[in-house]
C-alpha positions, 0 to 999 in steps of 0.5 A: 820957556823951554821947548822940548820934543814929545814921544807918541804912545801906542794908544788909539789916540796917539797921545803925546808924552813930553820927553822931560818931565818932573819927578814929584816924589821927594821922599815924603808927602808934601815936603813942607810945601816943597812939592807944590813950589817945585811943581809951580816953578816947573810949570812956569819953566815950561814943563808939561809933564808931571810924574807923582805918586799917591802921597803927593797927588794933593800937592801936585793937583793944587799946583796944576790948578794954581798955575794957570796952565790949561789942564789939557796941556799937562801930561799927568802921571800917577801910580797905583801902589799898595793898597791898590786904588785910584783916588782922583779926589786928591788931584781934582777935589772939585771933580773938574778935569778928573782924569789921569793921562797915565796910570802906572802899576808902580811895582809888579808886587802887592802888599796886603795887611803888611804882607808882600804877596808872592808872584802866584798869590792873588791879586797878581800883577795880571789880576791888577792889570785887568782892573786897570783896563777897566779904568781906561774903559770908564774914561777915568784914565787915558793910558795905563802902564807899568813900572819896574817890569822886566822883560820876563814880567812883560812877556807874562803880562802881554800873554794876558792883557787886552790893552798893551801897556803904554809905558814901562817906567824903570831906573835907566841912565848911562850906568844902567842903559837897559838895552835888552829891555829897551829892544823888547819895548821898542818891539812891542811899542811900549814907551820907556820912561827913565826914573832917577835918570841922574842916579842916586847916591853915586850921581853923574855930577861927579863922574869924570867922563860926564864932566869932561863932556859937559866941559867940552859942550859948555853945559851941565853934567845933568843936561848931558845925561838927560839929553842922552836919554831923550836922544835914545828915544826915552822920556826922563823925569829928573827932580830938583827943588832948585829953580835953576836946576829945574830950568837946566834940566829941561834945557836939552842939548845937541849931542854928536854921534861920538858924544852918544858913543862915549855915554853908551859905553860908560857902563862897560868900565869895571863896576859901572854896569849897575843900579844906583838905587839904595834899595839894593842890599846884599841879599838880592831881595827887594821889597820881598821879591828876589831878583829872580822873581823880578826877572832882573839879571843882577847880583846882590847889590844891583850890580850887573857886571 
């Protein structure tokens, strides 16, 4: 069983978050049993960090119960979407062990009756955060955090919050290293988690620089990229349904200073500094907010340079 490092969060209990987790959203609820099987395989391989969303909570919760792994050994992250509520009954239908280790505001925007609210419309993300703080005080949630928040939005939130976010989960990989955001989060002791750490569409499996480094080290391109993420102090949540990849993804490797420098510089090549997510279009609008409203320094298409 793989042994992986942990990072310590900023709460008073000094909660430890495993550096590698399993991303459990497969694009549809359940995935015809795929989510359950994937979680069972991951827990067997040594994963102790599961990251899900509301639509898949039922299947993740069932795998947690059936795995035989004690609840206290699993770090469970789920997310607050729109409409904004937390339902523990899907994860824990018998109400035992009914708590979440980390509860994230999935996006800073809210959608009500099919309408995306603009930043100044209530409930704002500050309003939502104040409601999430109450969940911590009620003992339903151990830590709260955010997802897809920029430095601009974090500054605004920090001016109003009682509890500093424990985590900010964002797209992050060698094409989008998020250095300014990482520096800001490090300063405020907000841990960064990388979703889509292996890219989507354009992935690092086909990148010559990464492939050459993997060949030199006798490992896989995915292991190279994930190890880079962990070595720079961020947790990563890759996803895969294939047992051999699930095991490989949690098997971290040693990277030298020179190896890290190669990966750190990957985004500097022309056209490489960019988001790899498919929701970027030519309009500079995502989910009803402009890049400026998100605080993203990007051109349409998710291109940084």
